[in-house]
N, C-alpha and C positions, 0 to 999 in steps of 0.2 A: 185655517191652518192651526195645528196644535203646536204649542210652545211650552217646553219644560223650563221653568225658572228655578235656578239653584241659588243657594245662600239667600233665600227670600225672607226678609223680615217683614213685620206688619206694615212698615212705611213703604217698602217696595210693593207689596200687594196693593196698598191704597193708591199710590200714584200710577203704577203700571195699569191696574184695572181701570182707573178713571180714563187714562189716555186711550187705551185700546177699546174702551166701550164707547166713549164719546167722540173719538177721532179728533180731539182737541189738538190743535197745532199741526195737523196733518198737512203735508206739503202739496197735496192734491186731493181730488175727490175719489181716491182709490176705493173700490168696493171691498177691500181686504177685510176679512173677519178672522179674528184669532181666538183660540180657546187656550187660556193660560192655566197651567198646572204649577202650583207653587210648592217648592221643597225648601224647608228651613235649613237643611244641611248643605254642605259644599259638594261640588262635583269632584270626584276622584275615581280611581280605577274601580273601587267597590260600589260606587253609586251610579255608574254608567248605565246599568240596566233600567234605571228609573226613567231614562229618556226614551224608552220603547214607545213607539207610536207617534213620537214628535218629529216634526220636520225641521224644527229650529230649537235651539236652546238659548237661554239668556243667563249670563254668568257675571260674577263680580271679581274683585281683585285677588281673593285668596282661593278661588276655584282652580283646580288643577286641569290643565289642558295639554298634557304631555302627548307624545306620539302614541303611547298605548291607549290613552283616553280618546284621542281623536279617531284612531282606527276603530275603536269600539263603537263610538258614536256613528261613524260612517256606516258601519255594518248594520246598525239599527235603522238606518234610513235618514239620519239627521244630515241636513245639507247646509244649514246656516247657523253661525255662531254669533250671537249678539252680545257684545261686551257693554255693560252699563257703567263703564269707567273709561278713563283715558289710557291708563297703563295697560300694556299687553305683554309684559315680560313673562307672564305665566302661560303663554300660548306658544306652542311649537309651530311657528308660522311656516317653515319649510314643509313640514308634514301636512299641514292644512292645505297648502297650495298643491302639493302632490296629489292629495285626495280630491281636489276640486271643491273644497269647502269655501263657502262665503264667510268671511270674518270681517266684522266692522266694529269700531269702538265709538265712544262719545268723547271726542277730543277736547271739547271745551264746554263744560256745563255751567260753571260759574267761577271764573278766575278770582273774582272779588271775594267769594266765600272763603277760599283757601288762603288768600292773601290776608284777609282780615283776621282769620284765625291764627295765622303765623304771628301777626302783630300782637294778638291777645296773649299768646303763649310767651312771647318775648317780654311783654310788659308785666305779665303775672310773675314771671321769674325774676325780672329785673327789680321790681318794686316789692317783691315778697308778699303779694296780696294773698296767696294761698296759705302762707303761714300766719298772716295777720287774721285771716278769717277764722282759722282754728283757735287762735289765741283768744280772740274776743268772745267766741262762743263759750270759753271756759272762764270768762271774767278777767282775763289777763290783758291789760291795756299797755303793757310795757313795749316801748319801741326798740329796745336793744335787739340787734340782729336783723332789723328790717330795713336797714339803710340801702337805698338804691342809687341809681345814677340818672341824670337827665338824658333823654334821647337827643334833645336839641344840641347840635354841635358835634355829635358823635359820628363815627364812621361806621357804616353798615355795608357788609359785603353780601351780594346776591349771587349765588352760584347757580346758574341756569336762568336765562332770561327768555322765557316764553311768555305766554299771556299772563300766567300767575306771577312770575317774577316782575313783569312790567306793571301789573296792578299793585304789587307791593311797593314798587319804586314810586308810584304816584302818591301812595299813602304816606310814605316816609318823607317825601319832599315836604309835605305839610308839617311834619315835625321838625323840620330844619336840619335834617341829617345830611351828611356828606355820603354819597353813594358810589361804591365801586362794584363792578360786576365782572364775572368771568363766564364766558360762553364761547365755544369754538365756532358757533354760527351766530354772530351778533346781530341783533335787531337795531336798525337805525333809530327806531322810536325811543330807545332807552337813552340816547345821547343827550337829550334835553334834560335828563334827570341826573346823570352821572357819567362816569368814565369806565370804559372797558380796560381791564388789565389782565395779566396772567394770574393764575391761581397762586403762584409763588409770590407775586407782588401783592395780591389781595390779602392773604391771610395775616401777615404780620401787622397790617395797618388797621384792621377792623376790630371794633369793640363788640360788634354783634355780627354773626354770620348766619344767613338763612339759605337752606338748600331747596332748590326748585328744579332739579334736573331729572330726566327719566332714568330708570335703572336699566343699564346695559353692560356689556363686558367692560367698556372703557370707564364707566362710572361706578361700578361695583367697588365698594370700600374706598371711595374717593377720599373719605375721611378715615385715616389710618394713623399709625404711629408717626410716620413722617410728616404728614400734613398737619396733624395736631401739634407737633413740635414747632411748626412754622407759625402757628396762631399766636396772636398777641396774648401774653399772660393775663388771665382773668376774663378773657372773652367769653361770651355766651353763644352757644350753638343751638340753632333751631332747625328741626327737620319735619316738614309736613309733606314730603314727596314720597320717597320709597325707603323702607327700612334698610335695604341692602346697600344704601349709599354709605352707611356708617359701619365700621368694624367695631362691634360692641366691646370686645375685650380691650381695645385701644382706648375708647372713651372712659371706660371704668378706670384704667390706669391713669389717665390724664386727670380725672376727677379726684382720685386718691392722692395724687401728688400736689393737687391744688393749681396746676397749670391751667386747666379748663375751669373757668369761673362758673359755668352753669350749662345745663343741657335740657332742652325742651323737645320732647318727641311726641308726634302724633302717629308715628309709624315705627315699626320695629322689625329687624331683619328676620326674626323667627316668629312673626305674629300669626302665621297660618296655624289654625287649630286652636288659637287663643282668642284673638280679637273677634268681636261681634257675637260672643257667647258669654253667658254668665257662669263664671268659675268661682264665685264667692264661697261656695260650700266645699271647695276642693283644695287640695294641696298642690299648688302649681309647681311643676317639676323643672321649670326653666330657671336654673341658678343665676344666670347672667341677668335676666330680667328682674329677678328678686333682689339681686345685689344693687341694681340701679335704683330700685325703689327705696333703698335705705338712705340715699343721699338727700340731704335737705335742700340742695340746689339742683334737684332734678324733678322735672314734671313729665309725666307720661299720660297721654290720652289714648283712646281706643280707635284711632283712625276716623275722626269725626270732622275734620276740617271742611269737608265737602257738604256737611249735613245742614243744609238750609232748605226752606220751602222752594226757593227759586231754583236751586240746583237739582232737587229731586224732580221737579216739574220738567226741566230741560232734559234731564237724563231719560225720563220716560218718553218724552216727545221725540228726542233724537233716536232712541231705540226703535220707535215705530217708523220713523222716516227711513232708517236703514233697512228695516224689514220690507217696507214698500218698494225700495229700490231692488231688493232681492227678488221679490215676487214679480215685479215688472221687467226683470232682466235688463236693467239699465245701469249705467255707471253710478257708483256710489262714492261720493267724495270722502267718506270715512272708511273705505275698504282698506284692509291691511294686507291683502294678497294681490298678486299680479292680476291685471285685467283679463288674462287668458282664462281665468276661472269663470268669468262671466260667459265666455263663449262656450266653455264646457258645460255650463248649466243649461244651455239652450235645449239640449236633448233630454234633460231631466224633467219628469213630471212634477209640477208644483200644484198642490191642491189648495184652493182659495176658499 
């Protein structure tokens, strides 16, 4: 089977090629054989023709899978979309289902990787280690301006308690933090670490807030003028989930006024076309992103929270398992479309 892999970086090629070549982690002894073609650039309406000849495509968080793109892929003979990520807000699922396309994600590749990175961002910003590093390299050992706060005894709010939020809760309990969480679908497993409250009750109490919810209509700009005003003065906000959870103009205003004590981002609402590429020799045209970078109490990373050996291995292995389910025409636990798509596939030829 031919698979076109978009937004493929060297590490994607390494881990996907290894798993698809050696069948490592395969859920069965499937004789599936895949021919992978790697494209460094993202999938969008202009790059759809490069999927010609492929029966499946493999995409990442900033690839565009709009109705136009899905229709174009379907016309080329593509029948399976393999997301090597958990988020799927970039996929027009109703159109995919209408076209009978198989769509599956990697729902949980390494919750600990993201949770640990969220803590790393929080502590870097809290203890000003990023500023200390630059100072010492210039021979400046002055401690003025580097004062931080103990995590022990502080209240931390976790917005969205899935596997990542739960992993962060386990870590923070070891620091001696008081934990509050908001999630409309609470997991009982969190109750041993902290207490569920409403978002309105959580924000005024928390010294640190970490976002771990998916991006959807109800969560888009969940951090805005109103919710920022509810936050405890001087609180630090961390986002390793999806950029669209935060209204950028609102956090800029809160940082300028001093109400928001710090901001750590691994994601950004307009990161598509910027992240995962080298723009160091260019003038970046995003004024809001550039404004954020001027604040001494802001840290921005390039969507790397997932980036560990363990996570990349699981992403590749789960992607292969999803493909095996598609080829075998069996139920896929990671499918994002209705099971009727499986039945519609029965009449479609699949070359192995």
